[in-house]
N, C-alpha and C positions, 0 to 999 in steps of 0.2 A: 702864576702865569709864566709859561715858558715860550720863548720865541725861537724858531729854527728857520734857517734859509737853506733850501734845497737848490742846488745849481746843476744844470744839465744843458744839453743842446736841444733846440726845438726847430722844427721846420717852420720858417718865418710865416708862411701862409696858413698855418694850422691853428692860429689863435682861437677862432670860433669853435672849431672841432674840439680842441683841448678843453676849452671852457665848458662846452656842452657835456663832455665826458665827466668832468668834475662835478657839474651841477647835478647830473643824474646820480652819481655816486654819493654826493652830499645829501641826497634825499633818502639814503638807506641808513642802516644802523651803524655803518663803519665810522663816521665822524664821532659818534658817541662812544664807541669802543676805544678809539684812539685818544679821546678827550679834546677833540678839535673845538676851539672857541672862535677861531677866525682863520680864513684862508684868503690870500691874494696871490694872483699869478701875474708875473711881469715878463716882458720880452725886450731884449736889446739886441737887434740884429738876429743872430741865431743863438743867443744866450737866453736860457730859460731860468728865471728866478721865482721860487715858490716860497712865499712867506707863510709860515704855519705858526699859529699861536695855540698852545695846548695847556690843559690844566696841569699836566706833569711833563717832565722832559720827553719830548717827542721821539727821540732816538730809541728809547726803550719801548715805548708804546707802539711805534711802527714795527720794530723787530718782533715784538710779541704777537702782532696781528698779520704778519706777512703770509701766513698760511690760510687766513680767512678767505672764504670764497669770493667775497666782494673785493678784497685787496688783490687777489689773483686776477679777477675779471678786469678791474680798472687798469692794472699793470699791463695786461695783454692788449687792451683797447688803446692805451697810450703808446705802446711800442712803435707803431709806424711814425709817430710824431715827435716823441721825446727819446733822446738817446744819452748815454753817459757822456759827461764832459771829457773824461779821459777813458780810453778803451780798457784800462786796467781795473776800472771800478766794477765791483761785483754785487754790491748790495746798496740799499738806501742809505746806510750809514756812510758809505764812501762819498755820497753826494751832498752830505750836510756840511755847510760851511762852518768854520770855527770862528766864533765871535771873540775878537780880541780887544774890544772896547765897547762900553755901553754907558749912556747917560740917561738918567730918569730925573725929571724935574721934581723938586721936593713937593710933597703932597699939599703943603700949606699954600702953594702958589696957584692951586686950582680948586674950583668948587666941586660939589658932589658929582656933577655931570662931566667933569674933566675940563671945563672951560677955564681959561686964565681969569684970575680975579683982579 
């Protein structure tokens, strides 16, 4: 499992619309092509944070599918609401945050459902 954080700017009043656009896209084949297992969208003021959990590293999977018609469609639909955090950013790769620390609890501390023992 791979986790990625995509960071951008969002129109603060557009949460419902952005969620709707993703829900419609998540009902297509695109999540399966990219290997998406989980997606969460967050907003802090005008900061947009997109947590993506994928089967393989998301960076390569996203780049590989940038030309897919559904990827193009969702990108166009999100454009009025989501913009690059920095104007110099040109691709999804530019928006992916770099993880510099991670902690995972040892497996023996949780049961099969992931609950603490």
